[in-house]
ROSE-655388 format. One record per residue (C-alpha): x, y, z; residue in one letter. Coordinates in Angstrom, 1 decimal, always signed. Layout:
<rs>
<r u="X" v="Y" w="Z" aa="a"/>
...
</rs>
This chain:
<rs>
<r u="+0.0" v="+0.0" w="+0.0" aa="m"/>
<r u="+1.4" v="+3.4" w="-1.0" aa="h"/>
<r u="+0.4" v="+6.6" w="+0.8" aa="t"/>
<r u="+0.3" v="+9.7" w="-1.3" aa="k"/>
<r u="+0.4" v="+13.2" w="+0.3" aa="i"/>
<r u="-0.8" v="+16.2" w="-1.5" aa="l"/>
<r u="-0.7" v="+19.7" w="-0.1" aa="a"/>
<r u="-2.6" v="+22.4" w="-2.0" aa="a"/>
<r u="-3.0" v="+26.1" w="-1.2" aa="l"/>
<r u="-6.1" v="+27.6" w="-3.0" aa="i"/>
<r u="-6.9" v="+31.3" w="-2.9" aa="i"/>
<r u="-10.4" v="+32.1" w="-4.0" aa="g"/>
<r u="-11.6" v="+35.4" w="-5.5" aa="l"/>
<r u="-15.2" v="+36.4" w="-5.0" aa="s"/>
<r u="-16.5" v="+38.7" w="-7.7" aa="g"/>
<r u="-19.8" v="+40.6" w="-7.9" aa="c"/>
<r u="-20.0" v="+40.7" w="-11.7" aa="a"/>
<r u="-20.9" v="+37.0" w="-12.2" aa="s"/>
<r u="-24.5" v="+36.0" w="-12.7" aa="q"/>
<r u="-26.1" v="+33.9" w="-9.9" aa="p"/>
<r u="-26.2" v="+30.1" w="-10.5" aa="d"/>
<r u="-29.7" v="+29.8" w="-8.9" aa="v"/>
<r u="-32.8" v="+31.9" w="-9.2" aa="v"/>
<r u="-35.4" v="+31.6" w="-6.4" aa="e"/>
<r u="-39.0" v="+32.6" w="-6.4" aa="r"/>
<r u="-42.0" v="+32.2" w="-4.1" aa="n"/>
<r u="-45.1" v="+30.7" w="-5.8" aa="v"/>
<r u="-47.9" v="+30.6" w="-3.3" aa="g"/>
<r u="-47.0" v="+28.0" w="-0.7" aa="q"/>
<r u="-44.1" v="+26.8" w="-2.8" aa="f"/>
<r u="-40.5" v="+27.8" w="-3.1" aa="d"/>
<r u="-39.3" v="+27.4" w="-6.7" aa="l"/>
<r u="-35.6" v="+27.3" w="-7.5" aa="r"/>
<r u="-34.1" v="+27.2" w="-11.1" aa="l"/>
<r u="-30.5" v="+27.2" w="-11.9" aa="g"/>
<r u="-27.3" v="+25.8" w="-13.5" aa="t"/>
<r u="-26.0" v="+24.6" w="-10.1" aa="a"/>
<r u="-27.5" v="+21.9" w="-7.9" aa="p"/>
<r u="-30.2" v="+23.5" w="-5.7" aa="t"/>
<r u="-30.3" v="+20.7" w="-3.0" aa="r"/>
<r u="-28.1" v="+18.4" w="-1.1" aa="s"/>
<r u="-30.3" v="+15.4" w="-0.1" aa="m"/>
<r u="-30.2" v="+13.5" w="+3.2" aa="a"/>
<r u="-28.3" v="+16.2" w="+5.1" aa="q"/>
<r u="-25.4" v="+16.2" w="+2.6" aa="g"/>
<r u="-25.3" v="+12.5" w="+1.9" aa="l"/>
<r u="-26.5" v="+12.6" w="-1.7" aa="v"/>
<r u="-25.4" v="+15.6" w="-3.8" aa="t"/>
<r u="-26.3" v="+15.9" w="-7.5" aa="p"/>
<r u="-23.0" v="+16.2" w="-9.4" aa="t"/>
<r u="-22.0" v="+19.0" w="-11.7" aa="t"/>
<r u="-20.7" v="+17.1" w="-14.8" aa="a"/>
<r u="-20.6" v="+19.4" w="-17.8" aa="s"/>
<r u="-21.0" v="+23.0" w="-19.1" aa="t"/>
<r u="-24.6" v="+22.4" w="-20.3" aa="f"/>
<r u="-26.6" v="+21.6" w="-17.2" aa="r"/>
<r u="-29.6" v="+22.8" w="-15.2" aa="g"/>
<r u="-32.6" v="+21.9" w="-13.1" aa="g"/>
<r u="-35.5" v="+22.9" w="-10.9" aa="l"/>
<r u="-36.5" v="+22.3" w="-7.3" aa="d"/>
<r u="-40.0" v="+22.8" w="-5.9" aa="l"/>
<r u="-40.5" v="+22.8" w="-2.1" aa="t"/>
<r u="-43.8" v="+23.1" w="-0.3" aa="h"/>
<r u="-43.9" v="+24.9" w="+3.1" aa="e"/>
<r u="-45.0" v="+21.6" w="+4.7" aa="s"/>
<r u="-41.6" v="+20.1" w="+3.9" aa="g"/>
<r u="-42.4" v="+18.0" w="+0.8" aa="w"/>
<r u="-40.2" v="+18.6" w="-2.2" aa="y"/>
<r u="-39.8" v="+17.4" w="-5.8" aa="v"/>
<r u="-37.2" v="+18.3" w="-8.5" aa="g"/>
<r u="-35.2" v="+17.3" w="-11.4" aa="q"/>
<r u="-31.5" v="+17.9" w="-12.2" aa="w"/>
<r u="-29.7" v="+17.3" w="-15.5" aa="a"/>
<r u="-25.9" v="+17.2" w="-14.8" aa="p"/>
<r u="-25.3" v="+16.6" w="-18.4" aa="s"/>
<r u="-27.5" v="+17.5" w="-21.4" aa="m"/>
<r u="-25.6" v="+15.2" w="-23.7" aa="g"/>
<r u="-24.8" v="+18.1" w="-26.1" aa="i"/>
<r u="-21.0" v="+17.8" w="-26.0" aa="i"/>
<r u="-19.5" v="+14.8" w="-27.8" aa="e"/>
<r u="-18.7" v="+12.0" w="-25.3" aa="g"/>
<r u="-21.2" v="+13.1" w="-22.7" aa="n"/>
<r u="-24.4" v="+11.2" w="-22.2" aa="q"/>
<r u="-27.8" v="+12.8" w="-21.3" aa="l"/>
<r u="-28.5" v="+12.2" w="-17.6" aa="e"/>
<r u="-31.7" v="+13.2" w="-15.7" aa="l"/>
<r u="-31.8" v="+12.9" w="-11.9" aa="d"/>
<r u="-35.4" v="+13.1" w="-10.6" aa="s"/>
<r u="-36.2" v="+13.1" w="-6.9" aa="y"/>
<r u="-39.0" v="+13.4" w="-4.4" aa="i"/>
<r u="-38.7" v="+13.6" w="-0.6" aa="g"/>
<r u="-39.7" v="+15.2" w="+2.7" aa="y"/>
<r u="-37.5" v="+17.3" w="+5.0" aa="v"/>
<r u="-38.3" v="+18.5" w="+8.5" aa="q"/>
<r u="-35.7" v="+20.8" w="+10.2" aa="h"/>
<r u="-37.2" v="+24.1" w="+11.0" aa="r"/>
<r u="-34.5" v="+25.2" w="+13.5" aa="f"/>
<r u="-30.8" v="+24.5" w="+13.6" aa="d"/>
<r u="-30.7" v="+23.3" w="+17.2" aa="q"/>
<r u="-33.9" v="+21.3" w="+17.0" aa="a"/>
<r u="-34.1" v="+17.6" w="+15.8" aa="p"/>
<r u="-34.9" v="+17.2" w="+12.1" aa="g"/>
<r u="-34.9" v="+14.5" w="+9.5" aa="y"/>
<r u="-35.2" v="+13.9" w="+5.8" aa="e"/>
<r u="-36.1" v="+11.0" w="+3.6" aa="l"/>
<r u="-36.6" v="+10.5" w="-0.1" aa="g"/>
<r u="-35.8" v="+8.7" w="-3.3" aa="v"/>
<r u="-33.8" v="+9.7" w="-6.4" aa="i"/>
<r u="-33.8" v="+8.1" w="-9.8" aa="r"/>
<r u="-30.8" v="+8.5" w="-12.1" aa="y"/>
<r u="-31.9" v="+8.1" w="-15.7" aa="s"/>
<r u="-29.8" v="+7.7" w="-18.9" aa="f"/>
<r u="-32.2" v="+7.8" w="-21.8" aa="p"/>
<r u="-29.4" v="+7.1" w="-24.3" aa="e"/>
<r u="-28.1" v="+4.0" w="-22.5" aa="l"/>
<r u="-30.0" v="+0.8" w="-22.1" aa="e"/>
<r u="-30.0" v="-0.7" w="-18.6" aa="g"/>
<r u="-28.1" v="+2.1" w="-17.0" aa="a"/>
<r u="-30.9" v="+3.6" w="-14.9" aa="d"/>
<r u="-30.7" v="+3.2" w="-11.1" aa="r"/>
<r u="-32.6" v="+4.2" w="-7.9" aa="h"/>
<r u="-31.3" v="+5.4" w="-4.6" aa="e"/>
<r u="-33.2" v="+5.8" w="-1.3" aa="v"/>
<r u="-31.8" v="+8.1" w="+1.4" aa="y"/>
<r u="-32.5" v="+9.3" w="+4.9" aa="a"/>
<r u="-30.8" v="+11.7" w="+7.3" aa="g"/>
<r u="-31.2" v="+12.9" w="+10.9" aa="f"/>
<r u="-30.0" v="+16.2" w="+12.2" aa="n"/>
<r u="-29.5" v="+17.3" w="+15.8" aa="l"/>
<r u="-27.7" v="+20.5" w="+17.0" aa="a"/>
<r u="-25.5" v="+20.7" w="+14.0" aa="g"/>
<r u="-24.6" v="+17.0" w="+13.9" aa="s"/>
<r u="-25.8" v="+14.7" w="+11.1" aa="r"/>
<r u="-26.3" v="+11.0" w="+10.6" aa="l"/>
<r u="-27.5" v="+9.7" w="+7.3" aa="g"/>
<r u="-27.7" v="+6.6" w="+5.1" aa="g"/>
<r u="-28.3" v="+5.7" w="+1.5" aa="a"/>
<r u="-28.9" v="+2.6" w="-0.5" aa="l"/>
<r u="-28.4" v="+2.5" w="-4.3" aa="s"/>
<r u="-29.5" v="-0.3" w="-6.6" aa="s"/>
<r u="-28.6" v="-0.7" w="-10.3" aa="r"/>
<r u="-28.4" v="-3.8" w="-12.6" aa="p"/>
<r u="-25.7" v="-6.0" w="-11.2" aa="g"/>
<r u="-24.7" v="-3.8" w="-8.3" aa="r"/>
<r u="-25.8" v="-2.6" w="-4.9" aa="t"/>
<r u="-24.1" v="+0.3" w="-2.9" aa="d"/>
<r u="-24.8" v="+1.4" w="+0.7" aa="s"/>
<r u="-23.4" v="+4.4" w="+2.4" aa="t"/>
<r u="-23.3" v="+5.7" w="+5.9" aa="l"/>
<r u="-22.4" v="+9.3" w="+6.8" aa="l"/>
<r u="-21.7" v="+11.0" w="+10.1" aa="l"/>
<r u="-21.0" v="+14.7" w="+10.5" aa="e"/>
<r u="-20.1" v="+16.3" w="+13.8" aa="l"/>
<r u="-19.8" v="+20.1" w="+14.0" aa="g"/>
<r u="-17.3" v="+22.0" w="+16.2" aa="a"/>
<r u="-15.8" v="+19.1" w="+18.1" aa="v"/>
<r u="-14.1" v="+20.3" w="+21.3" aa="s"/>
<r u="-11.5" v="+21.2" w="+22.3" aa="p"/>
<r u="-10.1" v="+22.3" w="+18.9" aa="l"/>
<r u="-13.4" v="+23.3" w="+17.3" aa="g"/>
<r u="-12.9" v="+20.9" w="+14.4" aa="l"/>
<r u="-15.7" v="+19.9" w="+12.0" aa="d"/>
<r u="-15.6" v="+16.1" w="+11.5" aa="l"/>
<r u="-17.1" v="+14.2" w="+8.7" aa="r"/>
<r u="-17.0" v="+10.4" w="+8.3" aa="l"/>
<r u="-18.3" v="+8.3" w="+5.4" aa="k"/>
<r u="-18.3" v="+4.6" w="+5.0" aa="y"/>
<r u="-19.6" v="+2.7" w="+1.9" aa="a"/>
<r u="-20.0" v="-0.9" w="+1.0" aa="s"/>
<r u="-20.2" v="-2.1" w="-2.7" aa="h"/>
<r u="-21.6" v="-5.5" w="-3.7" aa="s"/>
<r u="-21.5" v="-7.0" w="-7.3" aa="m"/>
<r u="-23.8" v="-9.7" w="-8.6" aa="d"/>
<r u="-20.9" v="-11.1" w="-10.7" aa="s"/>
<r u="-17.2" v="-10.9" w="-10.0" aa="p"/>
<r u="-15.0" v="-8.1" w="-11.3" aa="m"/>
<r u="-11.7" v="-9.7" w="-12.5" aa="y"/>
<r u="-8.1" v="-8.3" w="-12.1" aa="h"/>
<r u="-4.7" v="-9.9" w="-12.8" aa="p"/>
<r u="-4.5" v="-11.4" w="-9.3" aa="g"/>
<r u="-8.1" v="-12.8" w="-9.1" aa="g"/>
<r u="-11.6" v="-11.3" w="-8.7" aa="s"/>
<r u="-13.6" v="-9.0" w="-6.4" aa="v"/>
<r u="-17.3" v="-9.2" w="-5.6" aa="e"/>
<r u="-17.5" v="-7.0" w="-2.5" aa="v"/>
<r u="-15.3" v="-4.1" w="-1.3" aa="f"/>
<r u="-15.6" v="-1.2" w="+1.0" aa="n"/>
<r u="-14.2" v="+2.4" w="+1.1" aa="d"/>
<r u="-14.2" v="+5.2" w="+3.7" aa="w"/>
<r u="-13.1" v="+8.8" w="+4.2" aa="s"/>
<r u="-12.4" v="+11.1" w="+7.1" aa="l"/>
<r u="-12.5" v="+14.9" w="+6.8" aa="n"/>
<r u="-11.4" v="+17.5" w="+9.4" aa="l"/>
<r u="-11.9" v="+21.2" w="+8.8" aa="s"/>
<r u="-11.9" v="+24.5" w="+10.8" aa="r"/>
<r u="-11.5" v="+28.2" w="+10.2" aa="p"/>
<r u="-8.2" v="+29.8" w="+11.4" aa="w"/>
<r u="-7.3" v="+33.5" w="+11.1" aa="l"/>
<r u="-9.6" v="+34.0" w="+8.1" aa="g"/>
<r u="-8.3" v="+30.8" w="+6.4" aa="v"/>
<r u="-10.4" v="+27.6" w="+6.0" aa="h"/>
<r u="-8.2" v="+24.6" w="+6.7" aa="l"/>
<r u="-9.2" v="+21.2" w="+5.4" aa="d"/>
<r u="-7.5" v="+17.8" w="+5.9" aa="l"/>
<r u="-8.9" v="+14.6" w="+4.4" aa="s"/>
<r u="-8.0" v="+11.0" w="+4.3" aa="y"/>
<r u="-9.5" v="+8.3" w="+2.0" aa="t"/>
<r u="-8.9" v="+4.5" w="+1.7" aa="d"/>
<r u="-10.5" v="+1.3" w="+0.6" aa="s"/>
<r u="-10.3" v="-2.5" w="+1.3" aa="s"/>
<r u="-8.6" v="-3.0" w="-2.1" aa="l"/>
<r u="-4.9" v="-2.7" w="-2.8" aa="s"/>
<r u="-2.3" v="-3.5" w="-5.5" aa="g"/>
<r u="-3.8" v="-5.1" w="-8.6" aa="s"/>
<r u="-7.3" v="-5.1" w="-7.0" aa="e"/>
<r u="-7.4" v="-1.3" w="-7.6" aa="c"/>
<r u="-7.8" v="-2.0" w="-11.3" aa="g"/>
<r u="-11.4" v="-2.8" w="-10.7" aa="v"/>
<r u="-12.1" v="-0.1" w="-8.0" aa="y"/>
<r u="-15.3" v="+1.8" w="-8.6" aa="s"/>
<r u="-16.2" v="+3.4" w="-5.3" aa="g"/>
<r u="-16.8" v="+6.9" w="-4.0" aa="q"/>
<r u="-13.1" v="+8.0" w="-3.5" aa="n"/>
<r u="-10.9" v="+9.5" w="-6.1" aa="s"/>
<r u="-8.2" v="+7.0" w="-5.3" aa="y"/>
<r u="-8.3" v="+3.3" w="-4.4" aa="c"/>
<r u="-5.5" v="+3.2" w="-1.8" aa="e"/>
<r u="-4.8" v="+5.5" w="+1.1" aa="s"/>
<r u="-4.6" v="+9.1" w="+0.2" aa="y"/>
<r u="-4.1" v="+12.3" w="+2.2" aa="f"/>
<r u="-4.9" v="+15.8" w="+1.1" aa="m"/>
<r u="-4.5" v="+19.2" w="+2.9" aa="f"/>
<r u="-6.1" v="+22.3" w="+1.6" aa="k"/>
<r u="-6.0" v="+25.9" w="+2.8" aa="a"/>
<r u="-8.6" v="+28.4" w="+1.3" aa="e"/>
<r u="-8.9" v="+32.1" w="+1.8" aa="r"/>
<r u="-11.0" v="+34.7" w="+0.0" aa="s"/>
<r u="-9.3" v="+38.0" w="-0.8" aa="l"/>
<r u="-12.5" v="+40.0" w="-0.9" aa="f"/>
</rs>
């Protein structure tokens, strides 16, 4: 197992000339959001629609009771090599106050109209209490099942660190072969620590999986890298 360490310093500039990514309007008892950026992170941050291409967009409609429905297209399939994808979801969220208990549950369908047999479903649920979050998701597609557990703890004493843990299990209906054998089940996980310091946002993350060596040739989990990987990032806005 090889451990890679990457240190990156990112300085962000915030400008006022750019157009907003999301437009929000009140329509009676509904809150309507339209935009070219994802308008919702489901299950308290467990499921986040991805931003995949230049041509993307979606809408989100939320009733004051907590019910919501929406559709997001991370790729319109216009650019060569990109497939059309439509993510449709419906759910219910209840968290009126930051310090009061709240929860969310729902289902999202990932559709690929141009690909046969590629559609999949994912059910998700999350619980929130005083800034801490616990959530889970189960995704099913032809030949594969993925389950994910997420834990977020805000401002952990004594250092005031925000902690985020994610653990996922991936199970295949048929083996995935590599030069040293085959894999049917594997797991991956990640740990993220972050906190503000003197106007700089510090972020340290670690990811790993149960696969190593030649097994990484069939890795298809949530992490960017199969084997253990560390990344440190410091971010500061100049304006």
